C-alpha positions in Angstrom: 5.9 -1.0 17.7 2.2 -0.9 16.6 0.7 -1.3 20.1 1.8 -0.5 23.6 1.0 -4.1 24.5 4.0 -5.1 22.5 6.5 -3.6 25.0 6.7 -6.8 26.9 7.8 -8.9 23.9 10.1 -6.2 22.5 11.9 -5.7 25.8 12.3 -9.4 26.3 13.9 -9.8 22.9 16.1 -6.8 23.5 17.2 -8.0 26.9 18.3 -11.4 25.5 20.1 -9.9 22.5 22.0 -7.2 24.3 23.0 -9.3 27.3 24.3 -12.1 25.0 26.2 -9.6 22.8 27.8 -7.6 25.6 28.1 -10.4 28.2 26.6 -8.0 30.7 23.3 -8.0 32.5 20.7 -5.2 32.7 20.5 -3.9 36.3 18.1 -1.0 36.2 15.3 0.3 33.9 14.0 3.8 34.1 10.6 4.6 32.5 7.6 6.8 32.9 4.4 5.7 34.6 2.7 4.2 31.5 0.5 1.2 32.0 2.7 -0.8 29.5 5.5 -0.6 32.2 3.5 -0.9 35.4 1.3 -3.9 34.6 1.7 -7.2 36.4 3.2 -9.1 33.5 6.0 -6.6 33.0 6.7 -6.3 36.7 7.0 -10.1 37.0 9.6 -10.1 34.2 11.7 -7.5 35.9 11.5 -9.2 39.3 12.3 -12.6 37.8 15.6 -11.2 36.4 16.4 -8.9 39.3 16.1 -5.7 37.3 15.4 -2.6 39.4 12.6 -0.4 38.0 12.6 3.4 38.5 9.5 5.4 37.5 9.4 9.1 37.0 6.7 11.2 38.8 3.5 11.9 36.9 3.8 14.8 34.4 7.5 15.2 35.1 9.3 14.2 32.0 12.5 16.1 33.1 13.2 13.3 35.5 13.9 11.1 32.5 15.7 13.8 30.6 18.3 11.6 28.8 15.6 9.7 27.0 13.5 12.8 26.3 16.5 14.7 24.8 17.5 11.8 22.7 14.0 11.4 21.4 14.0 15.1 20.4 17.3 14.7 18.8 16.1 11.8 16.6 12.9 13.6 15.6 14.7 16.8 14.6 17.2 14.9 12.6 14.4 12.9 10.9 12.6 16.1 10.0 15.8 17.6 8.6 16.3 14.6 6.3 12.7 14.7 5.1 12.7 18.4 4.4 16.1 18.4 2.7 15.0 15.9 0.2 11.3 17.0 0.1 10.2 13.5 0.9 6.5 13.0 2.0 5.9 12.4 5.6 4.5 8.9 4.8 8.2 7.7 4.8 9.0 9.0 8.3 9.8 5.5 9.6 12.7 5.2 7.2 13.9 8.6 8.1 13.9 7.8 11.8 15.8 4.6 11.2 18.3 6.5 9.1 18.6 9.2 11.8 19.4 6.6 14.4 21.9 4.9 12.1 23.7 8.3 11.6 23.6 9.4 15.2 25.1 6.2 16.4 28.1 6.8 14.1 28.7 10.5 14.8 31.3 11.5 17.5 29.7 13.1 20.6 31.2 15.7 22.9 29.7 13.8 25.9 31.9 10.8 25.2 35.2 12.5 24.4 34.3 12.7 20.7 33.8 8.9 20.4 30.8 7.6 18.6 28.2 5.4 20.4 28.9 2.7 17.7 32.6 2.5 18.7 31.7 2.5 22.4 29.3 -0.4 22.0 31.1 -2.5 19.4 34.7 -1.6 20.3 35.5 -0.9 16.6 35.6 2.3 14.6 32.7 2.9 12.2 33.1 3.1 8.5 31.9 6.2 6.6 32.7 5.4 3.0 29.3 3.8 2.4 27.2 6.7 3.6 25.1 8.5 1.0 22.7 11.5 1.0 19.3 10.6 2.2 16.5 11.0 -0.5 18.9 11.3 -3.5 18.4 9.5 -6.8 19.8 6.0 -7.0 20.0 3.2 -9.5 20.0 -0.3 -7.9 20.9 -3.3 -9.9 17.6 -5.2 -10.3 17.6 -9.0 -9.8 17.5 -11.1 -12.9 14.1 -12.5 -12.0 12.5 -9.0 -12.4 13.6 -8.3 -16.0 14.7 -10.1 -19.2 17.6 -9.4 -21.4 15.9 -6.6 -23.4 14.8 -4.7 -20.3 16.9 -2.2 -18.3 19.1 -3.6 -15.6 18.2 -0.8 -13.3 15.5 1.8 -12.6 15.4 5.3 -11.1 14.7 5.0 -7.3 15.0 7.1 -4.2 17.5 6.3 -1.5 15.7 5.6 1.8 18.5 4.5 4.2 20.3 1.4 5.2 19.1 -2.1 6.1 19.6 -3.6 9.5 19.5 -7.2 8.4 21.0 -6.9 4.9 24.3 -5.4 3.9 22.7 -3.1 1.3 20.8 0.1 0.6 17.0 0.7 0.6 15.8 2.0 -2.7 12.2 3.1 -3.3 10.7 2.8 -6.7 8.2 5.6 -7.0 6.3 4.1 -9.9 5.1 1.0 -7.9 6.0 2.1 -4.3 8.2 -1.0 -3.9 11.5 -1.0 -1.9 14.5 -2.8 -3.3 17.4 -3.8 -1.1 20.5 -3.8 -3.2 24.3 -3.9 -2.7 25.2 -2.8 -6.2 23.8 0.7 -6.4 24.8 3.9 -8.2 24.0 7.2 -6.6 23.4 10.7 -8.0 23.6 12.8 -4.8 22.9 16.1 -6.5 19.4 15.0 -7.7 16.3 14.5 -5.5 13.3 13.0 -7.3 10.8 14.3 -4.8 11.9 17.9 -5.1 9.8 20.1 -7.5 12.0 21.9 -10.0 12.0 25.7 -9.6 10.9 26.3 -13.2 7.7 24.3 -12.6 6.9 26.3 -9.5 7.1 29.7 -11.3 5.0 28.6 -14.2 1.3 29.5 -13.9 -1.1 26.7 -14.6 -3.9 27.7 -16.9 -7.3 26.2 -17.0 -7.3 26.0 -20.8 -8.5 22.7 -22.0 -6.6 20.6 -24.6 -6.7 22.1 -28.1 -8.4 19.0 -29.5 -11.5 19.6 -27.3 -11.6 23.4 -27.5 -14.6 25.1 -29.0 -13.7 27.3 -31.9 -14.5 30.5 -30.1 -12.2 29.6 -27.2 -9.4 28.7 -29.5 -9.8 32.0 -31.3 -9.7 34.1 -28.2 -6.4 32.5 -27.2 -5.0 33.3 -30.6 -6.1 36.9 -30.7 -3.7 39.5 -29.3 -4.5 41.1 -26.0 -4.5 44.7 -27.2 -5.3 45.7 -30.8 -6.9 48.6 -32.7 -10.5 47.7 -33.6 -10.2 49.6 -36.9 -7.1 47.7 -38.0 -8.6 44.4 -36.8 -11.6 44.7 -39.1 -9.4 45.4 -42.1 -7.6 42.1 -41.6 -10.2 39.7 -40.2 -13.5 38.4 -41.5 -16.3 37.2 -39.2 -18.3 34.1 -40.3 -20.3 31.5 -38.6 -20.2 27.7 -38.4 -22.3 25.2 -36.5 -21.1 22.8 -33.8 -23.7 20.0 -33.2 -24.2 18.7 -29.6 -26.3 15.8 -28.3 -28.5 17.7 -25.9 -29.3 21.0 -27.6 -29.9 22.4 -31.1 -27.1 23.6 -33.3 -25.9 27.1 -32.5 -23.7 29.4 -34.5 -20.2 30.0 -33.2 -18.0 32.8 -34.6 -14.9 32.0 -36.5 -12.2 34.2 -37.9 -10.5 34.1 -41.3 -7.8 36.2 -42.8 -9.8 37.8 -45.6 -10.4 41.6 -45.7 -13.9 42.8 -45.0 -15.7 46.1 -45.3 -16.7 48.2 -42.4 -20.4 47.6 -43.2 -20.0 43.8 -42.5 -18.6 44.4 -38.9 -20.7 43.0 -36.1 -23.2 45.4 -34.6 -22.9 46.4 -30.9 -25.0 44.5 -28.5 -28.3 46.3 -27.6 -29.4 46.0 -24.0 -33.0 45.5 -23.1 -34.9 46.1 -19.8 -36.1 42.5 -19.5 -34.5 40.5 -16.5 -33.1 37.2 -17.9 -31.3 34.3 -16.3 -28.1 35.5 -18.0 -28.4 38.9 -16.2 -29.3 37.4 -12.8 -26.4 34.9 -13.0 -28.5 31.8 -12.7 -27.7 30.5 -16.1 -26.4 26.9 -16.0 -23.2 26.2 -17.9 -23.6 24.2 -21.2 -21.8 20.9 -21.5 -20.3 20.6 -25.0 -17.1 18.8 -24.5 -18.3 15.1 -24.6 -16.3 14.4 -27.7 -14.4 11.4 -26.2 -17.4 10.0 -24.4 -18.2 6.4 -25.6 -20.0 4.5 -22.9 -19.7 4.5 -19.2 -19.3 1.2 -17.5 -22.2 0.0 -15.6 -22.0 -0.5 -11.8 -22.5 -4.3 -12.3 -19.3 -4.6 -14.3 -17.1 -3.0 -11.7 -15.5 -4.9 -8.8 -16.6 -3.4 -5.4 -13.9 -2.5 -2.9 -15.9 -2.9 0.3 -19.0 -4.6 1.7 -21.0 -1.3 1.5 -20.7 -1.2 -2.3 -21.2 -5.0 -2.8 -24.4 -5.3 -0.8 -26.2 -2.9 -3.1 -26.0 -5.4 -6.0 -27.8 -8.7 -6.1 -25.0 -10.6 -7.9 -22.5 -9.9 -5.1 -25.1 -10.7 -2.4 -25.6 -14.1 -4.0 -21.8 -14.6 -4.2 -21.4 -13.8 -0.5 -24.3 -16.1 0.4 -22.8 -19.0 -1.6 -19.4 -18.5 0.1 -21.0 -18.4 3.6 -23.0 -21.5 2.8 -19.8 -23.3 1.8 -18.2 -22.3 5.1 -21.2 -23.6 7.0 -21.1 -27.0 5.1 -17.4 -27.4 5.9 -18.1 -26.8 9.6 -15.4 -24.0 9.6 -16.4 -22.5 12.9 -18.8 -22.5 15.8 -20.1 -19.5 17.7 -18.9 -19.1 21.3 -18.7 -16.3 23.9 -15.8 -13.9 23.3 -12.8 -15.0 25.5 -10.9 -12.6 27.7 -7.3 -13.7 27.2 -7.3 -14.5 23.4 -6.8 -12.2 20.4 -9.9 -12.0 18.3 -9.0 -11.7 14.6 -11.1 -9.5 12.3 -12.4 -10.6 8.8 -13.4 -8.9 5.6 -15.0 -9.7 2.3 -12.9 -9.6 -0.9 -14.4 -9.5 -4.4 -13.3 -10.5 -7.8 -14.8 -10.7 -11.3 -13.9 -13.7 -13.4 -14.3 -13.3 -17.2 -14.6 -15.6 -20.2 -12.1 -15.4 -23.1 -14.5 -13.1 -25.0 -14.6 -10.6 -22.0 -18.0 -11.5 -20.7 -18.5 -12.1 -17.0 -18.2 -15.8 -16.0 -18.6 -15.6 -12.2 -19.0 -13.2 -9.3 -16.5 -14.5 -6.7 -16.7 -13.4 -3.1 -14.3 -14.7 -0.5 -14.2 -14.3 3.3 -10.6 -13.6 4.4 -9.3 -13.5 8.0 -7.1 -10.6 9.0 -4.1 -12.7 10.0 -1.8 -9.7 10.3 -2.7 -9.5 14.0 -1.8 -13.1 14.8 1.0 -13.7 17.3 3.6 -16.4 17.0 3.2 -19.1 19.7 -0.3 -18.0 20.6 -2.6 -18.6 17.6 -0.1 -20.1 15.1 3.3 -21.9 15.2 4.5 -23.3 11.9 3.7 -21.7 8.5 6.1 -23.4 6.1 4.4 -25.4 3.3 6.5 -27.3 0.7 5.9 -26.3 -2.9 6.5 -28.3 -6.0 9.4 -27.3 -8.2 9.2 -27.0 -12.0 11.9 -29.7 -12.6 9.9 -32.1 -10.6 6.8 -31.6 -12.8 9.0 -32.1 -15.9 10.4 -35.4 -14.6 6.9 -36.6 -13.8 5.7 -35.8 -17.3 8.7 -37.4 -18.8 8.1 -40.6 -16.9 4.4 -40.6 -17.9 5.3 -40.2 -21.5 7.9 -43.0 -21.3 5.4 -45.5 -19.8 2.4 -44.1 -21.8 0.5 -43.2 -18.6 -2.5 -41.1 -18.4 -2.0 -37.7 -16.7 -4.9 -36.2 -14.7 -5.1 -32.8 -13.1 -6.9 -32.2 -9.9 -8.3 -28.8 -8.7 -9.7 -28.7 -5.2 -12.4 -26.0 -4.7 -11.8 -23.9 -1.6 -8.7 -25.9 -0.8 -7.6 -24.0 2.3 -11.1 -24.6 3.9 -10.3 -28.3 4.3 -7.3 -27.8 6.5 -7.9 -28.7 10.2 -6.5 -26.2 12.7 -4.4 -27.4 15.7 -4.4 -24.0 17.4 -7.2 -22.1 19.0 -8.1 -19.2 16.8 -11.1 -16.8 17.3 -12.5 -14.5 14.6 -15.4 -12.0 14.5 -18.6 -12.9 12.7 -18.5 -12.0 8.9 -20.3 -8.7 8.2 -23.8 -9.1 6.9 -24.1 -12.6 8.3 -24.2 -12.0 12.0 -26.3 -14.4 14.1 -29.4 -12.4 15.2 -29.7 -14.6 18.4 -26.0 -14.2 19.3 -24.7 -11.0 17.8 -22.0 -10.6 20.4 -20.5 -14.1 19.9 -17.3 -14.8 18.0 -16.3 -17.6 15.7 -14.1 -20.4 17.1 -12.3 -21.7 14.0 -12.1 -25.5 13.6 -10.7 -25.4 10.0 -8.4 -23.0 8.3 -9.6 -20.0 6.4 -8.0 -17.7 3.8 -5.8 -15.1 5.4 -4.5 -17.2 8.4 -0.7 -17.5 8.5 -0.9 -21.3 9.0 -3.6 -21.9 6.4 -1.2 -23.2 3.6 0.6 -25.6 6.0 -2.7 -27.0 7.5 -4.0 -27.7 4.0 -0.7 -29.4 3.1 -0.8 -31.6 6.3 -4.5 -32.6 5.6 -3.9 -33.4 1.9 -0.6 -35.3 2.7 -2.2 -37.4 5.4 -5.0 -38.4 3.0 -2.6 -39.4 0.3 -0.6 -41.5 2.7 -3.8 -43.2 4.0 -4.7 -44.5 0.4 -1.2 -45.9 -0.3 0.9 -43.1 -1.5 4.4 -42.5 0.0 7.0 -39.8 -0.2 9.7 -40.1 -2.8 13.2 -40.6 -1.4 14.9 -39.2 -4.6 16.9 -36.0 -4.1 16.9 -33.5 -6.9 20.3 -32.0 -7.5 
């Protein structure tokens, strides 16, 4: 549940499901005094179905002790699962679902050692499919994700059980994708998120790669920690080489060879002087000498911005956003109205993409305004989302018929296709950033046509395009492809 406002819809769905499954009706509901339970809409639902509502006193959670203790039980079990497998806390929802799954199947002393699953479903639960949470697993990948020369499985992390599928949830750490597979092999003694003990004890050094090390640094790492200076001068010879840099003159750097030298050629001790220099005062800036792999940094204009703040700084992206906004205005996509009180107002954002030629040069700066349709609610601002899609065998049949009759084949590409679909629902959206109306900055956009990001956008474009084809004489084929 993302918002407390969703309590009404969730409770309504739960009531229908549990009453139909158990053939029993809910008679009483006990909650705290939260506004999500005491609003007029929720009270009307309870009164319409004759459900008594008990509310605990303010700041008295002990009056609802059963729910509070069960909540603590679930949280402590979830933390145990996460800590045992060293899984990051970002995956706490999966841990909570797994905790509830296990708690419902564990016998309880409060119910004569009968599990809640058996009490509710009247059958004994099965335990042979249970596995250790967070262990390494190898799900069988679907044939659409790999070809015959690729591995049939990949190393994943077991993240619990699915409620809708009869399979296991397996997380692929490389791409953060969850596979639901029935055919899965487990290694319950290995946990991918755990750090091996040998890597913890090893001390990480700040030594740079040997390829980029100055000669003096590499020599100090080769020299022993403790040695006799007299014996060292008998074995090693000191010479000088030059390492050129881009920003400063060439300077000598000491090197060491394995030729014997005389005592007279040994380096002289450093003689101190009374002059105060930047080296003595500690204000000497470090010298940058390790730019050996530097070729050319990409310019800011060749990178794709990730947000509006970055894009508005470059004239190319400002022009791209202006062109997109002009196209929306020409299509009559929306009209500005006062913000309504009882409707959800969708947000919107700009997305950016660079299109290149075959030689790698930039072909076009593409900016697109996308509605945040993830907050849409079914039945309020959208109904149907299904849009038929052409199958590859159908395309092959059409090409075969065209070749047989020597017909000409034309390909049509509609620019901003989704913007031509007419909406049948009332949808409100905030004004796009950077293009707010100065006279009506508080108004919102009442959408007349579909926009990218809406759940019903593909279907509305399909309906618009289909109705146009039918109006000029086309008709649906009655052939069924088997």
